[in-house]
N, C-alpha and C positions, 0 to 999 in steps of 0.2 A: 363755661361752656367747659364739657366733659371730653376731652380728648383721649385715645387708647389704639395700640398699636400693639401686637404681642404673639409669640410662639409659643408651640410645645412638642417636643418632640416626645412621643408615648414609649413606655418601655416597661415591661412590667418591675421587673428589678434591676437593682446596681449593677446588676452580675455579669457572667461571662452571656455574649449575644447568641452564642452557640444553640440550633435546637436539638434536643433530645430525644432519641428515638424519637418515634412515635407523632412527632409534632406537637407534644405537648404544652409547649412554652408558648405556640406561635396559635393554639387555639385559647390559650389562658388570655395571652393578647387579643386576640378576638373577643372574647366577652367582655372585656375592659370595652373596648371599642364601641359595641355592639349597648355599654352601661350608660357609654358619653353623650350618644346620640340623641337625646331625648338633649340636655343639657346646651348642647351645642344650637339643636332644631329652635330651643326658645329662645337663643339670643342671636340668633341667624338673619333677621330679616326687623329692622334694615340696614341692620350690622355688618358690616364682615363677620364670619364667624363658619371658616371652614375644617372642615377631615378630613382628608383621604389618606390613601397611599400610595406613598409614593417609596419605589425601588424597595418595596419589599417590608416596608414601614410606614406607620400610623403617625402623621404628621397634624394641627390644629395650626389653623391659622385663624387673625382675631385684629378688625381696626374698627373703629366706631368714632362720630362726632356726634354729640349730643347736646342740648342746651340745660338739661341739669345730671349729675351725676346718680340722684335714686336709683330705679332699680335696674337699673347699668351698671353696676359700679356693685351693685349688692350678687345681678346674678354671674359678673367676669369672679370675682373673689370667689362665690361658690364652684364655679366650673373649676378654677386651681385648687381649691382645697380637697374638690372631691377627688380630681387627678394625683394628688397628693397621697389623697388615702386608699385608693385603689391601682393605683399604679406607682409606687415610690419609686421606681429607678425611671419616674420620667424627668426630664426637666427641660424650662424654657425660661423666658420674661414675660414683661408684659409694661412699658412706658405708659406712665400716667398721665394727664393735663389736669389736673380740676381748680380754674381759677378762683372759686368760692371758697375751695377747701380750707377755711380759717387758717389753719397752722401749717400747711404748704402751696396755696396759693401761688406762689411765687418759684417753684423747682418743680420739676419734673420728676413725677417718683419711679420707683421699680420695684414689681413685686418680682423676686426668685423663688422659682419654684426649682429643687436640687434634693434629692434623695428622703422622698417624702418631707418635705418642708416647705412650707412657703413665707415668705420675709420677706418688708419692706426695705426700701432702700430711697437714698435721694440718687438720685442721676448726675452725676458730678457735672459730663459734656453737656449736658444742655440747662443747667443750673448755675444762676439766677436765672428766670427767664427774661426778666428787663436786668442785664440788657443782655445778654447772652442771645435771645432768639427775637427780642423786641425791642426797639428806643423806648427810653422813658417817657412818660405822656406828659405833653405840652398845652397846658391850657391854651398857650394864649398861640399857638400854632390850629390847634384845633377851630379855634373860634374865627381864624382868619381865612382858614379852608373854607369855611360852613357861610362868611358872608360873602367870598366873590360869588 
């Protein structure tokens, strides 16, 4: 299974938040949000990928569970890379659990977006998945449950 949960706060630059006279920064951020819409719409169904303005700032919220990473993982990585390139002041996290990942199947991974860079890390609060999130598999108990 491929499970993910994340968010991004969209900001054009890591500099001051104040809009200069004439609203140029708000217009630039509006263009970034407009460019991001196509990526969000591609990821939106049947999973959660919501782009909305709240209190004057744009945010993306993501979540889903699919049978395999495949195109879902690629689209999420593309979305984070696009935001890093076009709005380097943005920041956010994407928590991913992929039990088919040969290198990281027993950990929750985190993609971190900050200052125009996306990096991958192990989420220490939720890893290793066994025993932090789940009990170890016990073949005898599983057999016993299926014979009842």
